[in-house]
C-alpha positions in Angstrom: 45.5 -42.9 -1.5 42.5 -41.7 0.4 41.1 -44.0 3.0 37.5 -45.1 2.0 36.2 -44.5 5.5 37.7 -41.0 5.5 36.2 -40.3 2.1 32.8 -41.5 3.3 33.0 -39.2 6.3 34.0 -36.3 4.0 31.0 -37.0 1.8 28.7 -37.3 4.8 30.0 -34.0 6.3 29.5 -32.3 2.9 26.0 -33.6 2.8 25.3 -32.3 6.3 26.7 -28.9 5.3 24.6 -28.8 2.2 21.5 -29.7 4.2 22.2 -26.9 6.6 22.6 -24.3 3.9 19.4 -25.6 2.1 17.4 -25.4 5.3 18.7 -21.9 5.9 17.7 -20.9 2.3 14.2 -22.3 2.9 13.9 -20.5 6.3 15.1 -17.2 4.8 12.7 -17.4 1.8 9.8 -18.0 4.2 10.9 -15.0 6.3 11.0 -12.7 3.2 7.4 -13.7 2.3 6.2 -12.1 5.5 5.2 -8.5 5.9 8.0 -7.4 8.3 10.5 -5.6 6.1 13.7 -5.8 8.2 13.3 -8.9 10.3 14.4 -11.3 7.4 17.7 -9.3 7.2 18.3 -10.0 11.0 17.6 -13.6 10.3 20.1 -13.5 7.4 22.8 -12.3 9.8 22.1 -15.0 12.3 22.1 -17.7 9.7 25.4 -16.6 8.2 27.0 -16.4 11.6 26.0 -19.9 12.4 26.8 -21.4 9.0 30.2 -19.8 8.4 31.4 -19.5 12.0 32.2 -15.8 11.4 33.1 -13.7 14.4 31.2 -10.8 12.9 28.2 -10.7 10.6 26.7 -7.2 10.2 23.9 -5.9 8.0 25.1 -2.5 6.7 22.6 0.3 6.0 23.5 3.5 4.2 24.2 6.5 6.5 25.0 10.2 5.7 27.4 11.2 3.1 28.4 7.7 1.9 29.0 6.2 5.3 27.5 2.9 6.4 25.9 1.9 9.7 26.3 -1.6 11.3 22.6 -1.8 11.9 22.3 -5.5 12.8 25.3 -7.3 14.3 25.6 -11.0 15.0 28.7 -13.1 16.0 30.6 -13.3 19.2 30.2 -11.1 22.3 32.9 -8.7 21.3 31.5 -8.1 17.9 28.1 -7.3 19.2 29.5 -4.1 20.8 29.6 -2.7 17.2 25.9 -2.7 16.7 24.9 0.9 15.6 28.5 2.0 14.9 28.9 4.2 11.8 31.8 3.7 9.5 32.9 6.8 7.6 33.3 7.0 3.9 37.1 6.4 3.9 36.8 3.2 6.0 37.8 0.0 4.1 34.3 -1.6 4.6 32.6 1.5 3.2 34.8 1.5 0.2 34.3 -2.2 -0.4 30.5 -1.7 -0.3 30.6 1.0 -2.9 32.5 -1.3 -5.3 30.6 -3.0 -8.0 31.8 -6.5 -7.2 32.3 -8.6 -4.1 34.8 -6.9 -1.7 37.3 -8.8 0.4 40.0 -7.7 2.8 42.7 -9.4 4.9 42.4 -7.2 8.0 40.2 -4.3 9.2 39.9 -2.3 12.4 36.5 -0.9 13.7 36.2 1.5 16.7 33.4 0.9 19.2 31.3 3.6 20.9 33.7 3.6 23.9 36.7 4.3 21.7 38.1 0.7 21.9 39.4 -0.9 18.7 38.4 -4.3 17.4 40.6 -5.7 14.7 39.3 -8.5 12.5 41.2 -10.8 10.1 39.9 -11.9 6.7 36.5 -10.9 5.7 34.3 -9.9 2.7 31.2 -7.8 1.9 28.3 -8.7 -0.3 25.5 -6.6 -1.7 21.9 -7.1 -0.7 18.8 -5.1 -1.7 17.0 -3.5 1.2 13.2 -3.5 1.6 13.0 0.1 0.4 14.9 -0.8 -2.8 18.2 0.8 -1.8 21.4 -1.2 -1.9 22.7 -2.2 1.5 25.3 -4.9 2.4 26.4 -7.7 4.6 29.8 -7.9 6.2 31.4 -11.1 7.3 34.7 -11.2 9.2 37.0 -13.7 11.0 39.0 -13.1 14.2 42.7 -12.5 13.7 44.7 -15.7 13.3 41.5 -17.7 12.5 41.3 -19.6 9.3 40.3 -17.8 6.1 36.8 -18.2 4.6 36.8 -21.0 2.1 35.7 -20.4 -1.5 32.8 -22.7 -0.8 31.6 -20.6 2.2 31.8 -17.4 0.2 30.0 -18.9 -2.8 27.2 -20.3 -0.6 26.9 -17.0 1.2 26.5 -15.3 -2.2 23.8 -17.8 -3.2 21.9 -17.4 0.1 21.8 -13.6 -0.4 20.8 -14.1 -4.0 17.9 -16.3 -2.9 17.0 -13.7 -0.3 16.8 -11.0 -3.0 14.7 -13.3 -5.3 12.3 -14.0 -2.4 12.1 -10.2 -1.7 11.3 -9.4 -5.3 8.7 -12.2 -5.3 7.1 -10.8 -2.2 7.0 -7.3 -3.7 5.4 -8.6 -6.9 2.8 -10.5 -5.0 1.9 -7.5 -2.9 1.7 -5.3 -6.0 -0.7 -7.9 -7.6 -2.8 -7.9 -4.4 -3.0 -4.1 -4.3 -4.0 -4.0 -7.9 -6.7 -6.6 -7.5 -8.0 -4.8 -4.4 -8.1 -1.5 -6.3 -9.9 -3.1 -9.3 -12.5 -4.6 -6.9 -13.0 -1.3 -5.1 -13.4 0.5 -8.5 -16.0 -2.0 -9.6 -18.0 -1.5 -6.4 -17.7 2.3 -6.7 -19.0 2.1 -10.3 -22.0 -0.1 -9.3 -22.9 2.2 -6.4 -22.7 5.3 -8.7 -24.3 3.9 -11.8 -27.1 2.0 -10.2 -27.8 2.8 -6.6 -27.4 6.6 -6.6 -29.2 6.9 -9.9 -32.2 5.0 -8.6 -32.3 7.0 -5.3 -32.1 10.2 -7.2 -34.9 9.2 -9.5 -37.0 8.2 -6.5 -36.4 11.6 -4.9 -37.4 13.4 -8.1 -40.7 11.4 -8.2 -41.4 12.2 -4.6 -40.9 15.9 -5.4 -43.3 15.7 -8.3 -45.9 14.1 -6.0 -45.4 16.7 -3.3 -46.0 19.5 -5.8 -49.3 18.0 -6.9 -50.8 17.3 -3.4 -52.8 19.8 -1.4 -52.5 18.0 1.9 -49.9 19.8 4.1 -49.4 16.8 6.3 -48.6 14.6 3.2 -46.3 17.2 1.8 -44.4 17.4 5.1 -44.0 13.6 5.2 -42.8 13.6 1.6 -40.2 16.3 2.4 -38.9 14.2 5.2 -38.4 11.2 2.9 -36.7 13.4 0.3 -34.3 14.7 3.0 -33.6 11.0 4.0 -32.8 10.2 0.4 -30.6 13.3 0.2 -28.6 12.0 3.2 -28.4 8.5 1.8 -27.0 9.8 -1.5 -24.4 11.9 0.3 -23.3 9.0 2.5 -23.0 6.7 -0.5 -20.9 9.3 -2.3 -18.7 9.5 0.8 -18.2 5.7 0.6 -17.4 5.9 -3.1 -14.6 8.4 -2.5 -13.3 6.3 0.4 -13.1 3.3 -2.0 -10.9 5.4 -4.3 -8.7 6.9 -1.6 -5.0 5.7 -1.6 -4.5 3.6 1.5 -1.3 5.3 2.5 -2.5 8.9 2.2 -2.1 10.2 5.8 -3.0 13.8 4.9 -6.5 13.0 3.4 -9.1 15.5 4.7 -11.7 12.8 5.3 -9.4 11.0 7.8 -8.7 14.2 9.6 -12.4 15.0 10.0 -13.2 11.5 11.2 -10.4 11.9 13.9 -11.7 15.3 15.0 -15.3 14.0 15.3 -14.1 11.0 17.3 -12.6 13.4 19.8 -16.1 14.9 20.6 -18.1 11.7 20.3 -18.4 11.1 24.0 -19.2 14.8 24.7 -22.4 14.7 22.7 -25.6 12.8 23.1 -25.2 11.2 19.7 -22.3 10.8 17.2 -22.2 13.7 14.8 -23.2 12.7 11.2 -20.5 13.3 8.6 -21.2 14.1 4.9 -18.6 14.7 2.2 -19.6 16.0 -1.2 -17.4 16.4 -4.2 -13.7 15.4 -4.5 -12.7 16.6 -1.1 -9.7 14.3 -0.7 -8.5 14.8 -4.3 -8.6 18.6 -4.5 -7.9 19.6 -1.0 -4.2 19.5 -0.1 -2.5 18.9 3.2 -2.2 22.6 4.2 -5.9 23.4 3.6 -7.0 20.0 5.1 -5.2 21.0 8.3 -7.0 24.3 8.3 -10.4 22.7 7.8 -9.8 20.2 10.5 -9.1 23.0 12.9 -12.3 24.8 11.8 -14.4 21.7 12.5 -12.7 21.2 15.9 -13.5 24.8 16.8 -17.1 24.5 15.7 -17.7 21.2 17.5 -16.1 22.7 20.6 -18.6 25.6 20.5 -21.5 23.2 20.1 -20.4 21.2 23.1 -19.9 24.3 25.3 -22.9 26.4 24.3 -25.5 24.7 22.2 -26.9 21.8 24.3 -27.6 20.1 21.0 -29.0 16.6 20.6 -28.0 16.2 16.9 -25.0 17.6 15.0 -24.0 17.2 11.4 -20.6 18.0 9.8 -20.7 18.6 6.1 -17.7 19.3 3.9 -18.1 19.9 0.2 -16.2 21.1 -2.8 -18.5 23.0 -5.2 -17.7 25.5 -8.0 -14.2 26.2 -6.9 -15.0 26.6 -3.2 -14.6 24.6 -0.1 -17.7 24.8 2.1 -17.7 23.5 5.7 -21.0 23.4 7.6 -21.6 22.3 11.2 -25.3 22.2 11.8 -26.9 21.6 15.3 -30.4 21.5 16.7 -29.4 23.3 20.0 -30.4 26.5 21.6 -29.7 28.7 18.7 -27.4 31.7 18.1 -26.6 33.7 21.2 -25.5 37.3 20.2 -22.8 37.2 22.8 -21.2 34.2 21.1 -20.6 36.2 18.0 -17.9 38.2 19.9 -16.1 35.2 21.4 -12.5 34.6 20.4 -13.3 31.2 18.9 -15.7 32.8 16.4 -13.2 35.5 15.7 -10.5 33.0 14.9 -12.8 31.2 12.4 -13.5 34.6 10.7 -9.8 35.3 10.6 -9.0 31.9 9.2 -11.5 32.4 6.4 -10.5 36.0 5.7 -6.8 35.1 5.2 -7.9 32.7 2.5 -10.3 35.2 0.8 -13.4 33.6 2.3 -15.9 34.2 5.1 -17.5 32.6 8.1 -21.1 33.0 9.2 -23.1 31.9 12.2 -26.9 31.9 11.4 -30.0 30.4 13.0 -31.2 27.1 11.7 -34.9 27.0 10.7 -36.7 25.0 13.4 -34.1 25.7 16.1 -30.3 25.4 16.3 -27.4 27.0 14.5 -25.7 26.7 11.1 -21.9 27.5 11.2 -20.6 27.9 7.7 -16.9 28.4 6.7 -16.4 29.0 3.0 -13.1 29.7 1.2 -11.9 29.6 -2.5 -10.3 26.4 -3.6 -7.1 28.0 -4.9 -4.1 26.2 -6.5 -2.5 24.2 -3.7 0.7 23.0 -5.5 1.7 19.3 -5.4 -0.8 18.4 -2.6 -3.8 19.0 -4.8 -4.9 16.8 -7.6 -6.1 18.0 -11.0 -9.7 17.9 -12.2 -9.3 14.4 -13.6 -9.0 13.1 -10.0 -12.6 14.0 -9.1 -13.8 10.5 -9.0 -16.8 8.8 -10.4 -19.4 11.0 -8.9 -18.0 14.4 -10.0 -20.4 14.6 -12.9 -23.3 12.8 -11.1 -26.6 14.3 -10.0 -26.9 16.7 -7.1 -28.6 15.6 -4.0 -32.3 16.5 -3.8 -32.9 17.5 -0.1 -32.4 20.4 2.2 -30.2 21.1 5.2 -31.0 19.4 8.5 -28.8 18.0 11.3 
């Protein structure tokens, strides 16, 4: 008959064990609710090593041709030598991980980077979903001649991993809802800007043009034209903001981002930051290859402005119009030097345009300065380019009402 004191101690120990596993579950759930994708799996290995007393706990990631990598290793000092080791497809652990159910073994040997062999006694593998959705695993093993894992330890380990998977799915669903809400809010703002603000500015510009056509005072006409130009720039900048609101956040090949980066390179070399204007669906219809070409064109043009123009103001305009991509870099500098037409930089711009069936021109700007224009057809660019339905809310909107100026 069991001694009551011993039974009480057993119950107390079981309660302490249960509390430790419950605390580990709460800690792991909290970790999976954070943004860091792999850190919770490292915590999982540490918790299992502490809770089960395993000599080896390893997070296994898929490697080439069905092999697995011991990406994160916790346990005793000898076991930590195995971090980063790749187990080939024929290895027992790799085979167990490929099985549909929990895999167990009585003994397994793993070779270190130095060629030494570490042999473990009883162990098992469990499946866990990685942050990228792929199946990975967790390996637990005892030292030789150590006691076997109990059914309770294996069951609790399975539950801990199951809770981790649930927390990961909850985090993914929460992030998806957040991104959807953010996209809907951006779409609402973009619609309001297009349907209300741009339309009112466009109507105001039209009214000013009518007034200018009716007046006989040259000074008044000039002032009106300046305001029309200002409205033109405002409309273009708002349209740029609208397309930015619709851009996917993870698109690293977007032309707009490339141009912003190029302009930032020359910001300190010019008296004032170049103005940037984007018209039409530049990010939706210009793929990565052409975007790279255009960013090189803008860089070459700005380089020439810095070296030769002595300009105070510079404007970079990129537009998609009637099946063409038009890049204009306008400055108010010293104007076109005939000798510059023969420079290698200008020749490179002509060659870039010619290979794509377009052309490059360098012409004087009315009032002083230079207009560099690079124009090429917007041909089919394969999977990088979007179809006409991706043009965005301002594709069918009114054209701007002003004229070119820096």
